[in-house]
C-alpha positions in Angstrom: 18.8 -28.6 -23.4 16.1 -26.2 -24.4 13.4 -28.5 -22.6 14.7 -28.9 -19.2 15.5 -25.2 -19.2 12.2 -24.0 -19.9 10.7 -26.7 -17.6 12.5 -25.0 -15.2 11.5 -21.9 -16.3 8.3 -22.6 -16.3 8.3 -23.8 -12.5 10.4 -20.9 -11.0 7.5 -18.6 -12.7 4.6 -19.7 -11.3 6.9 -20.2 -7.7 7.7 -16.8 -7.2 4.3 -15.4 -8.1 2.9 -17.6 -5.9 6.0 -16.1 -3.2 5.2 -12.9 -4.3 1.1 -13.3 -3.7 2.1 -14.9 -0.1 3.1 -12.2 0.8 0.5 -9.9 0.1 -1.8 -12.2 1.3 -0.2 -12.9 4.0 1.4 -10.4 5.4 -0.8 -7.5 5.7 1.5 -4.5 5.0 0.0 -4.4 0.8 2.5 -5.3 -1.0 3.8 -7.3 -3.4 7.4 -7.7 -3.7 10.0 -6.2 -0.7 13.6 -6.6 -2.6 13.5 -8.9 0.4 17.2 -10.4 0.9 14.9 -14.4 -0.2 12.6 -12.8 -2.3 15.6 -11.6 -3.9 17.7 -15.3 -3.7 14.7 -16.5 -5.7 15.4 -13.7 -8.8 18.6 -14.3 -9.5 18.1 -17.9 -11.1 15.0 -16.5 -12.8 17.8 -13.9 -14.4 20.1 -16.3 -15.6 17.3 -18.8 -16.2 15.5 -16.3 -18.3 18.9 -15.8 -20.6 19.5 -19.2 -20.9 16.5 -20.8 -22.7 17.1 -17.3 -24.9 21.0 -18.4 -25.4 20.0 -22.4 -26.1 17.8 -20.9 -28.9 21.0 -19.5 -30.4 23.2 -23.0 -29.8 20.0 -24.7 -31.6 19.4 -22.3 -34.3 23.1 -20.8 -35.5 25.3 -23.3 -33.6 26.5 -20.1 -31.4 27.5 -19.3 -27.9 28.5 -23.4 -27.0 30.6 -22.3 -24.4 28.5 -19.1 -22.2 25.2 -21.1 -22.4 26.7 -24.0 -20.9 28.3 -21.2 -18.6 24.5 -19.8 -17.9 23.3 -23.5 -16.8 26.4 -24.2 -14.8 25.1 -20.7 -13.1 21.3 -20.7 -13.0 21.8 -23.9 -10.8 24.5 -22.8 -8.5 22.5 -19.7 -7.7 19.8 -22.2 -7.0 21.7 -23.9 -4.7 22.6 -20.5 -3.0 19.5 -19.9 -2.8 18.6 -22.9 -0.2 21.4 -21.5 1.6 20.9 -18.5 2.0 16.9 -19.9 2.8 17.5 -22.8 5.6 20.8 -20.8 6.5 19.9 -18.2 9.1 22.3 -16.5 6.7 19.6 -13.8 6.5 16.6 -13.0 8.7 13.8 -12.5 6.7 10.1 -13.6 7.3 10.8 -15.7 4.2 13.4 -17.4 5.5 12.5 -20.8 7.2 15.3 -22.0 9.4 18.1 -20.7 12.1 20.6 -23.7 11.3 23.9 -23.2 11.3 24.6 -27.4 11.5 22.7 -27.7 8.5 23.5 -24.1 7.1 27.0 -25.8 6.9 26.1 -29.0 5.3 24.5 -27.1 2.5 27.3 -24.7 2.6 29.3 -28.2 1.7 27.3 -29.5 -0.9 27.2 -26.1 -2.5 31.0 -26.1 -3.0 31.6 -29.4 -4.5 28.3 -29.0 -7.2 29.9 -26.4 -8.0 33.5 -26.1 -7.8 32.9 -29.8 -9.5 31.2 -28.2 -12.3 33.3 -25.0 -12.7 36.5 -27.4 -13.1 34.8 -29.6 -15.6 33.9 -26.7 -18.1 37.2 -25.8 -17.4 38.7 -28.4 -18.8 36.0 -28.8 -21.3 34.8 -26.1 -22.3 37.8 -25.3 -25.2 36.7 -28.3 -27.1 32.6 -26.5 -27.7 34.2 -24.8 -31.5 32.0 -21.6 -32.5 29.2 -21.4 -34.8 28.7 -19.0 -37.4 29.5 -15.3 -37.2 26.6 -12.8 -37.2 25.9 -9.5 -37.6 25.4 -7.0 -34.4 22.1 -6.2 -36.1 20.3 -9.9 -36.2 18.3 -11.9 -33.8 21.2 -13.5 -32.7 22.1 -9.9 -31.6 19.2 -9.0 -29.8 19.1 -12.9 -28.1 23.2 -11.5 -27.4 21.3 -8.1 -25.8 19.2 -10.0 -23.9 21.6 -12.0 -22.4 23.8 -9.3 -21.7 21.4 -7.1 -19.9 20.0 -9.5 -17.7 23.1 -11.1 -15.9 24.1 -7.2 -15.3 20.4 -6.9 -13.1 21.4 -10.2 -11.8 24.6 -9.5 -11.0 23.4 -5.8 -9.1 20.9 -8.2 -7.0 23.5 -10.4 -6.3 25.6 -7.0 -5.1 22.9 -5.4 -3.6 21.7 -9.2 -1.8 25.4 -10.3 -0.7 27.1 -6.3 0.4 25.5 -6.9 4.6 26.5 -10.1 5.5 29.7 -10.0 3.9 29.8 -5.6 5.4 29.3 -7.1 8.0 31.3 -11.0 7.9 34.7 -8.5 7.2 34.6 -4.8 8.7 31.5 -5.5 11.5 29.2 -2.6 10.3 26.0 -3.4 9.8 24.2 -1.7 6.6 20.9 -2.0 4.8 19.9 -2.1 0.6 16.6 -1.6 0.2 14.4 -1.0 -2.2 15.4 2.5 -3.2 18.9 0.9 -4.3 17.2 -2.4 -6.2 14.3 0.9 -7.4 16.9 3.0 -9.1 20.0 0.4 -10.7 17.6 -2.1 -12.0 14.6 -0.2 -14.0 17.4 1.1 -15.9 18.4 -1.8 -17.2 15.9 -3.6 -17.3 14.1 -0.4 -19.6 16.3 -1.8 -22.9 15.0 -5.7 -22.2 11.1 -4.9 -22.9 12.2 -2.3 -25.5 14.0 -5.4 -27.5 11.1 -8.1 -26.7 8.8 -6.6 -28.6 11.2 -6.7 -31.9 14.3 -9.5 -31.4 11.4 -11.8 -32.5 11.2 -9.4 -35.7 15.0 -9.3 -37.4 16.3 -12.6 -39.4 19.0 -14.9 -38.5 23.1 -13.2 -39.3 22.0 -10.0 -40.5 18.9 -7.5 -40.4 18.6 -3.8 -40.7 16.6 -1.7 -38.2 13.7 -0.5 -41.1 11.5 -3.3 -41.2 11.0 -3.1 -37.5 9.7 0.0 -38.2 7.8 -0.8 -40.8 7.0 -3.9 -38.8 5.7 -2.8 -35.2 5.7 1.1 -36.4 1.5 0.9 -35.5 2.2 -0.7 -32.2 5.1 1.8 -30.9 2.2 3.5 -31.8 -0.6 2.0 -29.5 2.3 2.7 -26.7 3.0 6.1 -26.9 -0.6 7.3 -27.4 -1.6 4.6 -24.2 1.6 6.6 -22.2 0.2 9.8 -23.9 -2.9 9.5 -22.7 -2.1 8.3 -19.0 0.6 11.2 -19.0 -2.2 13.9 -18.1 -3.7 11.9 -15.1 -0.9 10.0 -13.4 2.9 10.1 -12.7 5.6 10.5 -15.4 6.6 6.2 -14.4 3.6 5.0 -14.5 2.5 6.7 -17.7 6.0 5.6 -18.9 5.8 1.9 -17.4 1.6 1.5 -19.7 3.1 2.4 -22.8 5.8 -0.4 -22.4 3.2 -2.6 -21.1 1.3 -1.6 -24.1 4.1 -1.6 -26.3 5.3 -5.5 -25.1 1.5 -6.6 -25.5 1.2 -5.8 -28.8 4.8 -6.5 -29.9 5.4 -9.2 -28.7 2.0 -10.5 -31.5 3.7 -9.1 -34.3 5.9 -12.0 -35.9 2.6 -13.6 -35.6 0.8 -10.7 -37.8 2.9 -11.1 -40.1 4.1 -14.8 -41.0 0.3 -14.4 -41.2 -0.3 -11.6 -43.3 -2.7 -10.6 -40.7 -5.0 -7.7 -42.6 -2.9 -7.7 -45.7 -4.2 -11.1 -46.6 -7.7 -13.0 -47.3 -8.6 -14.2 -44.0 -9.1 -17.6 -45.4 -5.3 -17.7 -46.5 -4.2 -15.9 -42.7 -5.6 -18.5 -41.1 -3.3 -20.4 -43.4 -0.2 -19.2 -42.3 -1.3 -19.2 -38.6 -2.2 -23.1 -38.1 1.0 -23.7 -39.8 3.3 -22.2 -36.8 5.9 -23.3 -34.8 4.0 -23.7 -32.0 6.9 -22.0 -30.2 6.4 -19.1 -32.4 3.4 -18.4 -30.6 4.3 -19.2 -27.0 7.4 -16.7 -27.2 4.7 -14.1 -28.3 2.2 -15.6 -25.3 5.4 -15.8 -22.9 6.5 -11.8 -24.3 2.6 -10.5 -23.7 2.9 -11.9 -19.8 5.3 -9.9 -19.1 3.9 -7.3 -20.7 0.7 -7.8 -18.1 2.7 -8.2 -15.3 4.3 -4.4 -16.0 0.6 -3.0 -16.2 0.3 -5.0 -13.3 2.6 -2.8 -11.5 2.8 0.5 -12.5 -0.9 0.2 -11.7 -0.3 -0.8 -8.1 2.7 2.2 -7.6 -1.0 4.0 -8.3 -2.4 2.7 -5.0 -4.6 4.4 -2.3 -4.1 3.5 1.1 -5.1 5.0 4.9 -4.2 4.5 8.1 -7.1 4.8 10.8 -7.6 3.8 14.2 -11.5 2.9 14.0 -14.8 2.0 16.4 -17.4 0.5 15.8 -20.5 2.9 13.6 -16.9 4.3 12.1 -16.5 5.0 8.4 -13.6 6.1 6.7 -13.8 7.4 2.5 -10.9 6.0 0.7 -10.5 7.3 -2.5 -14.6 6.4 -3.6 -15.0 3.5 -1.4 -16.1 4.5 1.8 -15.3 1.7 5.1 -17.4 1.5 8.0 -16.4 -0.9 10.8 -19.6 -2.4 12.0 -18.6 -4.7 14.8 -15.3 -6.4 16.6 -16.0 -10.0 17.8 -13.4 -13.1 19.1 -13.9 -16.3 17.7 -12.1 -18.9 18.9 -10.2 -21.3 16.5 -9.2 -24.9 17.5 -5.8 -23.7 18.5 -5.6 -20.1 18.3 -7.9 -17.1 19.2 -9.0 -15.3 16.4 -10.7 -11.1 16.4 -12.4 -10.6 12.8 -13.4 -7.1 12.1 -16.8 -6.9 9.8 -16.5 -4.1 7.5 -19.0 -2.4 5.0 -17.7 -1.6 1.9 -19.6 1.7 -0.4 -18.7 2.7 -4.0 -20.2 6.0 -5.0 -22.2 5.4 -1.6 -23.7 2.4 -3.2 -23.1 -0.8 -0.6 -20.2 -2.9 -2.2 -19.6 -6.1 0.0 -18.5 -7.0 3.5 -15.0 -8.0 4.3 -14.3 -9.9 7.0 -9.6 -9.1 8.1 -9.1 -10.9 11.5 -6.1 -10.9 13.5 -5.3 -14.9 15.2 -3.2 -15.5 18.3 -2.1 -18.6 18.9 -1.3 -19.3 22.6 0.9 -22.6 21.9 3.6 -20.1 19.9 3.1 -16.6 21.0 2.4 -15.6 18.0 0.1 -13.3 15.7 -1.2 -13.7 12.2 -3.0 -11.3 9.6 -5.8 -12.6 8.3 -6.8 -10.0 5.4 -8.9 -9.7 3.5 -8.9 -8.7 -0.4 -11.9 -7.7 -2.2 -11.5 -7.9 -6.2 -13.4 -8.0 -10.0 -9.6 -8.6 -11.6 -9.1 -4.2 -12.6 -8.7 -4.2 -9.0 -8.6 -5.2 -4.9 -10.2 -3.5 -2.5 -7.6 -4.7 0.9 -8.9 -4.8 3.9 -6.1 -5.3 6.4 -6.8 -5.7 11.1 -4.0 -4.0 13.1 -3.5 -3.5 17.2 -6.8 -2.6 19.1 -6.8 -0.9 21.9 -9.4 1.3 24.2 -12.0 -0.5 21.8 -10.2 1.4 18.9 -8.6 -1.1 16.0 -6.2 0.0 13.8 -7.4 -0.3 9.7 -4.9 -0.7 7.1 -7.7 0.6 4.1 -6.4 -0.5 0.7 -7.1 0.2 -2.8 -4.8 -1.2 -5.5 -5.9 -0.4 -9.1 -4.6 -3.9 -11.5 -2.9 -5.4 -8.9 -4.6 -9.5 -10.3 -2.0 -9.0 -13.0 0.9 -9.3 -12.2 0.2 -12.8 -11.2 -1.8 -13.1 -13.7 1.3 -12.2 -16.4 3.4 -14.5 -14.9 1.0 -16.8 -14.9 0.5 -16.4 -19.4 3.9 -16.3 -18.5 4.6 -19.8 -17.5 1.7 -20.7 -20.2 3.5 -19.7 -23.0 6.1 -21.3 -21.4 4.4 -24.7 -21.7 2.4 -24.0 -25.0 6.7 -23.4 -26.5 7.2 -27.1 -24.2 4.3 -28.3 -27.4 6.8 -27.4 -30.0 6.7 -30.9 -32.5 11.2 -30.2 -32.3 11.5 -30.2 -28.6 9.5 -33.5 -28.3 11.2 -35.7 -30.8 14.8 -34.0 -31.6 16.7 -33.3 -33.8 16.9 -36.3 -37.1 20.2 -38.2 -36.4 22.7 -38.5 -39.8 22.6 -41.4 -41.7 25.2 -43.8 -41.9 26.8 -44.0 -45.6 26.9 -47.5 -46.6 23.8 -48.3 -44.6 21.7 -51.6 -45.9 17.7 -49.7 -45.4 16.4 -52.9 -43.2 
């Protein structure tokens, strides 16, 4: 089961990252995630799919959590189909929704009921036949993976509740309500913090039974580095971004603690460490890279929380300052396209008074569709994005949205690193050849 779940998880991770990038680039509002209902529809199966990948490890290693793992598989696929229904049926209003076709929605809803109902019926009939494996202590690798599952599924439940409350309130009570980013930020963050803390130390725990003190011995340096980073950042920024940078450091460094421990890095001769590294299962390195990728994404999110922005009404020749950057509107042009007319702004960007780049954001007006879209301009050096958007024009002036977004590229870079870790885990020989079959007693060798 695990290779199939891991392949799906890698594709979904990349898909969510691409959707986030589309929102950042195409919508022109300067953000990457709005807790839009359709965004949430993609996040829900990712959360349960992540729990499924980790739960399958316990089944593989310890023959435990079989029933729970099968239920997670059913739930993940059901949430994927539910996302299709939300996006295609028109039940939700969203910039990400692709259609408003009730007939199509009824067909998808019938398919949804057939697949989910049939799967749950089979589960109810066959689940009692699955025998659980050996017992394990709460402080063990199995215990850490169970905690991971509980927290991820709790986050998913919160997202489901926040996403589906408005349509159900409208359907059952006739009330129009909205659930936005403040609700999700306040409810998801407390559940995500222990997940981040456990991600780094979980792989260090032994199977079946472990102790907490060895974790301190093996991961003290990662905890110390995270504390130093959080402390240094606290002097120049708010508490939450400083803690987020500390958590990112903890994840990136702590994710490789198991690799360092197995290779005896800095505790044995270099040749011995290299030999041990060559003998490591590929899945161990893949898991470390995937966990570190989450740390990179958290660092990008923390950096984006420090973004500065300004909305100005500018005429040609006007100059505006934003931090260490200055923006000069050089000209406004009309450029015809194949099926649209584009208004293009030429903006010179200066950093500390020195010319940095020329940016050309535009707005495209499609006559046939009577639709206007933004084409933002982004200049990046992978440590920050300079982001400009051209808005409406009136009386010879243009509305400009100017942003400087620190570490913004790390959000999507981290997602790609996570997917790369999953792909690397798939290269593990154990997943390619499967488990050896038992020999039949008394069989004559060929």
